[in-house]
N, C-alpha and C positions, 0 to 999 in steps of 0.2 A: 504494499500500499503506499510506501515512502517513494516510489517511483513515479506515481501519478501527479504530484506537483511538479516535479522536474520535467517530466515528459510533456506536460501541458504548457508550463511556463515556457520551455524551449521553442515549441510549436508556436506559441502566442508572439514570443520574441521574433522569430523567423518571418513569421507570416505578416507582422507589422513592418518590419524591414523591408520585404518584398514589396508590399502595398506602398510604403513610403517612396522606394525608389521609382516605381511606376508612376505614382502621382507627380513627384518632382519632374521625370522625364516628360511626361503629357504636359505640364505647365510651361516647362522650358520651351518645347516644340511649339506650344501655342503663342508663346511671346516672340518667337522668331517671325511668326506669320503676321502678327497684328501690329498696331500701332504702339509705339513705345510709351508715349504720353498716356495713352489710354490704360496700359497695363500698370504704369506707376499709380495712376490715380485710383485704380481698382484695388491694388495692394494698401494704398494709404486708407481707403475707406474700409476694407477688411480689417486692418490693424486697428482703427479706430473703433470699429464694432466690438472687434475681440477684447480690447481694454476695456471698454464700456461694460460688456457682459461680465468680465471679471470683477469689475467694481460692484456691478450690481449685487452678483453672487456673494461677495464678501458682506456688503452691508445688510443683505437678507440672512445671511448666516449669523452676523453679529447680533441683529434685532431678534432673531430666534432664540439666541443664546440668552439675552437680557430677558426674553418674555418668559422662557422656562425656568430661569433664575439658576442656570449652570454656573458654577465657579470656573472660571478659566485661569486663575492664578496658579503658581507651582505650590 
């Protein structure tokens, strides 16, 4: 039973690495075809959206921690 997490963890890491490689390759190939300014504008929009989403998740998490009265100190 101890081999199951190792086997599934290894499979997960390999699958994610392969998927990441093909995603980066596809986006790189798409960038070659299109307008460079539009690509940079799209990257900026997605980056801003990612940062905003992370901020919202952090604020909701802290609000829930306070609402439930959890102690977050060491």
